[in-house]
C-alpha positions in Angstrom: -110.1 -91.9 -54.2 -111.1 -94.2 -57.1 -110.8 -97.5 -55.2 -114.1 -98.3 -53.6 -115.3 -94.7 -54.3 -113.2 -93.4 -51.5 -113.4 -96.6 -49.3 -109.6 -97.2 -49.6 -108.9 -93.7 -48.3 -111.4 -94.1 -45.5 -109.8 -97.4 -44.5 -106.3 -95.9 -44.7 -107.3 -92.9 -42.6 -108.6 -95.2 -39.9 -105.5 -97.4 -40.0 -103.1 -94.5 -39.7 -105.1 -92.5 -37.1 -103.2 -93.8 -34.2 -99.7 -93.4 -35.8 -97.6 -90.2 -35.6 -98.1 -88.2 -38.8 -94.3 -87.8 -39.3 -94.0 -91.7 -39.5 -95.5 -92.0 -43.0 -95.8 -90.3 -46.4 -99.1 -90.2 -48.2 -99.7 -89.9 -52.0 -103.1 -89.8 -53.7 -104.4 -89.3 -57.2 -106.5 -86.5 -58.5 -108.8 -86.4 -61.5 -111.8 -88.3 -60.1 -114.4 -86.6 -58.0 -116.7 -88.7 -55.8 -120.2 -87.3 -55.9 -123.0 -87.5 -53.3 -125.1 -89.1 -56.0 -125.2 -92.9 -55.9 -125.3 -95.4 -58.8 -125.7 -99.1 -59.4 -122.3 -100.4 -58.5 -122.8 -103.7 -60.3 -122.7 -101.7 -63.6 -119.2 -100.4 -62.9 -116.1 -101.8 -64.7 -113.9 -102.5 -61.8 -111.1 -104.1 -63.8 -109.0 -107.1 -63.0 -108.8 -106.3 -59.3 -112.5 -105.4 -59.0 -113.3 -108.0 -56.4 -111.2 -106.0 -53.8 -113.7 -103.1 -53.9 -116.9 -104.8 -55.2 -118.6 -103.8 -52.0 -117.2 -100.2 -52.2 -119.3 -97.1 -51.6 -122.1 -96.6 -54.2 -121.2 -92.9 -54.9 -120.9 -91.9 -58.5 -117.4 -91.0 -59.7 -116.7 -88.5 -62.5 -113.4 -87.8 -64.2 -112.4 -84.1 -64.0 -108.9 -82.7 -64.2 -109.9 -79.0 -64.0 -108.2 -76.8 -61.4 -111.3 -76.6 -59.3 -111.8 -80.4 -59.4 -108.2 -81.0 -58.6 -108.4 -78.8 -55.5 -111.7 -80.4 -54.5 -110.2 -83.9 -55.0 -107.3 -83.1 -52.7 -109.6 -81.6 -50.0 -112.0 -84.5 -50.2 -109.0 -87.0 -49.9 -107.7 -85.1 -46.8 -111.1 -85.6 -45.1 -111.3 -89.3 -45.9 -107.6 -89.8 -44.9 -108.2 -87.9 -41.7 -105.0 -85.8 -42.2 -104.0 -82.2 -42.8 -101.7 -82.9 -45.7 -100.5 -85.2 -48.4 -96.9 -85.3 -49.7 -97.6 -86.3 -53.3 -100.5 -85.6 -55.6 -100.6 -87.8 -58.8 -102.2 -86.2 -61.8 
């Protein structure tokens, strides 16, 4: 969910929507929650590959590894990925 503030998962969900679900395995990371609140994206440290997502969603991202946030992170990823399950959750 970190990449592009969820943009990568949205793109992946769109790309996989026409494929049979049993044809692929999905993993995603937890620990970052994407909020409805927006922020100035130009102030973000996007790292060495920042150009890939410099036009990502402006939603603010917070780090949170609590149980509630982990479950929310997975549920939010499932929605963006347009699927009912993931096989691997990276913590």
